[in-house]
C-alpha positions in Angstrom: -29.8 4.4 -14.2 -27.2 1.6 -13.6 -29.4 -0.2 -11.2 -32.5 -0.1 -13.5 -30.4 -1.5 -16.6 -31.2 -5.1 -17.0 -27.9 -7.4 -16.6 -25.5 -4.4 -16.2 -23.3 -6.3 -14.0 -22.9 -9.2 -16.6 -22.7 -7.2 -19.7 -20.2 -8.1 -22.4 -18.2 -5.7 -24.5 -20.4 -4.4 -27.4 -23.8 -5.5 -26.0 -26.4 -2.7 -25.8 -23.8 0.0 -26.8 -26.3 2.0 -29.0 -29.0 2.5 -26.3 -26.3 3.2 -23.6 -24.5 5.6 -25.9 -27.9 7.4 -26.6 -28.6 7.6 -22.7 -25.1 9.2 -22.3 -25.4 11.7 -25.0 -28.8 12.4 -24.0 -27.9 13.3 -20.5 -25.1 15.8 -21.5 -27.3 17.4 -24.4 -30.1 17.8 -21.5 -27.5 19.5 -19.3 -26.3 21.7 -22.0 -29.9 22.9 -22.8 -30.7 23.4 -18.9 -27.5 25.3 -18.7 -28.4 27.7 -21.4 -26.1 30.6 -21.8 -23.5 31.0 -24.2 -20.6 28.7 -24.7 -17.4 29.2 -22.9 -15.3 29.6 -26.1 -16.5 32.5 -28.4 -15.8 30.7 -31.7 -15.5 26.9 -32.1 -12.5 26.3 -34.3 -11.4 23.1 -35.8 -8.5 23.1 -33.5 -10.6 23.6 -30.5 -13.0 20.9 -31.4 -10.0 18.3 -32.2 -8.4 19.2 -29.0 -11.5 18.6 -27.0 -12.0 15.4 -28.7 -8.7 14.3 -28.2 -8.8 15.3 -24.4 -12.0 13.1 -24.0 -10.8 10.0 -25.6 -7.5 10.3 -23.7 -9.3 10.7 -20.4 -11.6 7.8 -21.1 -8.7 5.6 -22.0 -7.3 6.5 -18.6 -10.3 6.5 -16.3 -12.6 4.1 -17.9 -10.2 1.6 -19.3 -7.2 1.7 -17.0 -8.3 2.9 -13.8 -11.9 1.1 -13.9 -10.1 -2.0 -15.1 -7.5 -1.9 -12.3 -10.4 -1.4 -9.6 -12.7 -4.0 -11.2 -10.8 -6.7 -9.2 -12.4 -5.0 -5.9 -15.9 -5.5 -7.7 -17.9 -3.4 -10.2 -19.2 -1.0 -7.6 -15.6 0.1 -6.5 -14.5 0.4 -10.2 -17.6 2.6 -10.9 -17.4 4.8 -7.9 -13.7 4.9 -7.7 -13.1 5.8 -11.3 -15.8 8.5 -10.9 -14.2 10.0 -7.8 -10.9 10.1 -9.3 -12.2 11.6 -12.6 -14.1 14.3 -10.5 -11.0 14.9 -8.3 -8.8 15.5 -11.3 -11.1 18.2 -12.8 -11.0 20.2 -9.6 -7.4 21.1 -10.0 -8.4 22.7 -13.5 -11.7 24.1 -13.0 -12.1 24.6 -9.3 -14.1 23.0 -6.5 -17.5 24.2 -7.8 -17.4 21.7 -10.7 -16.9 18.6 -8.3 -20.5 17.6 -8.3 -21.0 17.8 -12.0 -17.9 16.0 -12.8 -18.7 13.3 -10.2 -22.2 12.9 -11.8 -20.5 12.7 -15.3 -18.0 10.3 -14.1 -20.8 8.2 -12.5 -22.6 8.2 -15.9 -19.6 7.5 -17.9 -18.7 4.7 -15.7 -22.2 3.2 -15.9 -21.6 3.2 -19.5 -18.5 1.3 -19.1 -20.2 -1.0 -16.8 -23.4 -1.6 -19.1 -21.4 -2.2 -22.3 -18.1 -3.7 -20.9 -16.2 -1.4 -23.2 -14.5 2.0 -22.6 -15.3 3.2 -26.2 -19.0 4.2 -25.5 -18.0 6.5 -22.7 -15.3 7.8 -24.7 -17.9 8.5 -27.6 -20.1 10.2 -25.0 -17.4 12.3 -23.4 -16.3 13.6 -26.8 -19.9 14.7 -27.6 -20.2 16.3 -24.2 -16.9 18.3 -24.8 -18.4 19.4 -28.2 -21.4 20.8 -26.4 -19.4 22.9 -24.3 -17.8 24.8 -27.3 -20.8 24.7 -29.9 
């Protein structure tokens, strides 16, 4: 998707945030539909939803703001792939090796959103919605 998005490498913060956000949320919603089954949490409480949202925003502040920003000196490709690989690797310690391909794909999507909009807030919103789809 990143290769097809016009002007992604030269994006400025706030540009095209709406369509990029919709692509990200749509991708996670499609994944939820395709995965089917019941959610991993029996009942979605306000606490669980709040903690999932907080975790998503905190992760995006770290991976898409700090890590992506630090790796950007090496070029947008390194920033995108490097932050996605680190994102996936961190989740292996929590969920196991089976989640690596899924979290790598999620990291690439969220990194693309960062690249396309120039902001970490769009991937943070997408990540929060993705986490909500897991418990709802």
